[in-house]
C-alpha positions in Angstrom: 12.7 -12.3 -19.2 12.1 -16.0 -19.9 9.0 -18.0 -19.4 8.6 -18.7 -15.6 6.9 -21.6 -13.8 6.3 -19.5 -10.8 3.2 -17.6 -10.0 3.0 -14.1 -8.7 3.6 -13.5 -5.1 1.7 -10.0 -5.3 -1.4 -12.1 -5.7 -3.4 -11.9 -2.5 -3.9 -15.6 -2.1 -0.2 -16.5 -3.0 1.1 -13.7 -0.6 -0.8 -15.3 2.3 0.2 -18.8 1.4 3.9 -17.8 1.5 3.9 -15.5 4.6 0.6 -16.4 6.5 0.8 -20.1 7.1 2.3 -22.3 9.8 4.2 -24.4 7.5 6.0 -21.3 6.1 6.5 -19.6 9.3 10.2 -19.7 8.7 10.0 -17.7 5.6 8.0 -15.0 7.4 10.4 -14.9 10.1 13.4 -14.5 7.7 11.5 -11.9 5.8 10.8 -9.7 8.9 14.4 -9.9 10.1 15.8 -9.1 6.7 13.5 -6.2 6.0 13.7 -4.7 9.6 17.4 -5.3 9.7 17.1 -7.2 12.9 20.2 -9.1 14.2 21.7 -10.3 17.3 19.4 -9.9 20.3 16.9 -8.0 18.4 16.6 -10.9 15.9 13.1 -12.6 15.8 13.3 -16.2 16.6 9.7 -17.2 16.4 6.1 -15.9 15.8 2.6 -16.7 16.5 -0.1 -16.0 14.0 -3.1 -13.9 15.0 -6.4 -13.3 13.4 -6.1 -11.0 10.5 -9.7 -9.6 11.3 -9.0 -6.4 13.3 -12.5 -5.6 14.0 -15.2 -8.2 13.6 -18.0 -5.7 14.1 -17.0 -3.6 11.0 -15.3 -6.2 8.8 -18.2 -6.6 6.8 -18.6 -3.0 6.2 -15.0 -1.8 5.7 -11.6 -3.6 4.7 -10.7 -4.4 8.3 -8.6 -7.6 7.4 -5.1 -7.6 7.1 -3.0 -10.0 5.0 -0.7 -11.2 7.7 -0.7 -10.4 11.5 1.5 -12.1 14.0 3.5 -11.5 17.2 7.0 -12.5 18.4 8.0 -14.0 21.6 8.3 -10.5 23.2 4.8 -9.6 22.3 5.7 -7.3 19.5 3.2 -7.3 16.6 3.8 -7.3 13.0 1.4 -6.5 10.1 2.5 -7.4 6.6 0.5 -6.1 3.7 0.6 -6.6 -0.1 -1.1 -3.7 -1.8 -1.6 -4.0 -5.6 -3.8 -1.0 -6.5 -3.5 2.5 -5.4 -6.5 3.4 -3.0 -7.4 6.6 -1.5 -6.1 7.0 1.9 -3.9 4.0 2.1 -1.5 5.8 4.5 -4.4 6.4 6.9 -5.5 2.8 6.5 -2.0 1.7 7.5 -2.3 3.7 10.7 -5.8 2.5 11.4 -4.5 -1.2 11.2 -1.6 -0.3 13.5 -3.9 1.3 15.9 -6.2 -1.5 16.0 -3.4 -4.0 16.5 -1.9 -1.9 19.5 -5.4 -1.1 21.2 -6.6 -4.8 20.8 -3.9 -5.8 23.2 -5.6 -3.9 26.2 -8.1 -5.8 27.9 -10.1 -4.8 31.1 -7.8 -4.1 33.9 -4.7 -4.2 31.8 -1.9 -1.9 32.2 -0.9 0.7 29.6 2.9 -0.1 30.3 2.3 -3.6 29.1 1.3 -2.6 25.6 3.9 -3.9 22.9 5.1 -2.3 20.0 3.4 -2.5 16.6 5.4 -2.7 13.2 3.6 -2.2 10.0 5.2 -3.5 6.5 3.4 -2.8 3.2 4.7 -3.8 -0.2 3.1 -1.7 -2.8 2.9 -2.2 -6.5 2.4 1.6 -7.0 4.2 4.7 -6.0 3.0 5.8 -2.5 5.2 8.8 -1.9 6.2 10.5 -5.2 8.6 13.0 -3.5 10.7 10.1 -2.2 13.3 8.7 -4.4 14.2 5.5 -2.4 12.0 2.3 -2.8 12.3 1.5 1.0 11.2 4.2 3.7 10.9 3.7 7.4 8.7 5.9 9.4 8.9 6.5 13.1 7.6 9.1 15.6 10.1 11.7 16.3 10.2 15.0 18.5 10.0 17.9 15.8 12.6 19.9 17.5 15.3 17.5 18.8 14.5 14.4 16.5 14.5 12.2 19.8 12.6 8.9 19.3 10.6 8.9 22.6 7.4 7.4 21.4 8.7 3.9 20.2 5.6 1.9 19.9 4.7 2.6 16.3 6.7 2.3 13.1 6.0 1.7 9.4 8.0 0.4 6.7 6.9 0.9 3.0 8.4 -0.8 -0.1 7.4 0.6 -3.3 8.0 -1.7 -6.0 7.8 0.6 -9.1 10.9 2.5 -7.6 13.1 -0.5 -7.4 15.6 0.0 -10.2 17.3 -3.3 -10.7 16.1 -5.6 -13.5 18.5 -8.4 -13.4 19.4 -11.1 -11.2 23.2 -10.4 -11.2 22.6 -6.9 -10.1 21.2 -7.9 -6.6 23.7 -7.1 -3.9 22.0 -8.2 -0.5 19.2 -9.9 0.9 16.8 -6.9 1.0 17.2 -6.5 -2.9 16.6 -10.2 -3.2 13.3 -10.0 -1.5 12.2 -6.8 -3.5 13.2 -8.6 -6.7 11.2 -11.7 -5.6 8.0 -9.7 -5.2 8.6 -7.7 -8.5 9.8 -10.5 -10.8 9.1 -13.9 -9.4 6.5 -14.7 -12.1 9.1 -13.5 -14.7 12.1 -15.7 -13.3 13.5 -18.7 -15.0 14.8 -21.8 -13.1 18.3 -20.7 -14.5 18.0 -17.3 -12.9 16.8 -18.6 -9.8 20.0 -20.4 -9.1 21.9 -17.0 -9.3 19.4 -15.3 -7.2 19.3 -17.8 -4.3 22.9 -18.3 -3.8 23.4 -19.1 0.1 20.1 -17.6 0.9 18.1 -20.7 1.0 14.9 -19.2 2.3 14.6 -17.2 -0.7 14.6 -20.3 -2.8 11.8 -21.7 -0.4 9.7 -18.9 -1.0 10.0 -19.4 -4.9 9.2 -23.0 -4.5 5.9 -22.2 -2.9 5.1 -20.3 -6.1 5.7 -23.3 -8.4 2.6 -23.8 -10.3 2.4 -27.6 -10.9 2.7 -28.0 -7.0 -0.5 -26.4 -6.3 -3.9 -28.2 -6.2 -6.6 -27.5 -8.7 -8.7 -25.7 -5.6 -5.7 -23.7 -4.7 -5.0 -22.6 -8.2 -8.7 -21.8 -8.7 -8.5 -19.5 -5.6 -5.4 -17.8 -7.0 -7.2 -17.1 -10.2 -10.2 -15.8 -8.4 -7.9 -13.5 -6.4 -6.3 -12.3 -9.5 -9.5 -11.6 -11.2 -10.7 -9.4 -8.2 -7.3 -7.6 -8.2 -7.6 -7.1 -11.8 -11.3 -5.9 -11.5 -10.3 -3.6 -8.8 -7.5 -2.0 -10.7 -9.8 -1.5 -13.6 -12.4 0.1 -11.5 -9.8 2.4 -9.9 -8.5 3.3 -13.5 -12.0 4.2 -14.5 -12.8 6.3 -11.6 -9.4 8.0 -12.0 -10.3 8.9 -15.7 -13.8 9.9 -14.7 -12.2 12.2 -12.2 -9.9 13.7 -14.8 -12.7 14.4 -17.4 -14.9 15.8 -14.4 -11.9 18.0 -13.3 -11.4 19.2 -16.9 -15.1 20.0 -17.3 -15.2 21.9 -14.1 -12.0 23.7 -15.2 -13.6 24.7 -18.4 -16.9 25.7 -16.6 -15.1 27.9 -14.3 -12.9 29.3 -17.0 -16.2 30.4 -18.8 -17.7 31.7 -15.7 -14.6 33.9 -14.9 -14.8 35.2 -18.4 -18.5 36.3 -18.2 -17.6 38.1 -14.8 -14.9 39.9 -16.5 -17.1 41.1 -19.4 -19.8 41.9 -16.8 -17.5 44.0 -14.9 -16.3 46.0 -18.0 -19.9 46.6 -19.0 -20.9 47.8 -15.4 -17.8 50.2 -15.6 -19.1 51.5 -18.9 -22.6 52.2 -17.3 -24.5 49.5 -18.9 -27.7 48.6 -16.9 -27.9 45.4 -14.9 -30.7 43.9 -17.1 -28.4 44.4 -20.2 -25.4 42.7 -18.6 -27.7 39.8 -17.5 -28.8 39.4 -21.0 -25.4 39.7 -22.5 -23.4 37.4 -20.2 -25.9 34.8 -19.0 -25.1 35.6 -15.4 -28.0 36.0 -13.0 -29.1 39.4 -11.6 -27.9 38.8 -8.1 -24.5 37.6 -9.6 -24.3 41.0 -11.5 -25.4 43.0 -8.6 -22.6 41.3 -6.5 -20.0 42.7 -8.8 -21.1 46.2 -8.4 
């Protein structure tokens, strides 16, 4: 793809600039309606931003801060997350965030029936569900036998960018695909390509305009670069841990294989009537290990 004047919306600071600020509230509203397929009476008309800090007491110790947290005029809460690096337990983290947003509605004396729905949306730059072919998946609570949707207060939507198959702007068929393309390829999109992408969907054009590099102040660009460095460092750290895990796994596998081979030899020697002392000297197993084979 051609050189682009647009920055990367996957960047933590850029993502919050586009979807988490009052001046761009219309972008967030369009995004939510488009991704969730909300039309007619279900369409979101307005949102109010809430503090992204889910639990102030543990925020310093754990990642208890979401990217964007808001509620619509009916009280339904929406969490939007951009996740660049694969972290252990991300699925559980999503459920933790949703449960915190749900329980935080209840004050002393409040009625449980007044609790409102929580919808969690995550865009991941990695494969989260390897067994799923689709890049977008929606998760709700269903009765295991009847598949009835009785518990309706939690839903999760995950968008896995690596699974999105389209690489050219003229392949995009609907607004959802345009959003996915935006996240995956904005930083590689030319101005000429942008005209083909936007079409009549002007809100997409506004989202791209928020990423025009020369419209950012030096301070904003510095924050963007720092967020990029932090993300790159995090990815490098995770890759290192992954490689170390592979190495340890191989070493443990080799050690376990050697141990099993020694045990097999020891069993054969014992069957042949060889004394425990000789078996210990031959195999390197301990006396207790050899006696345990008898």
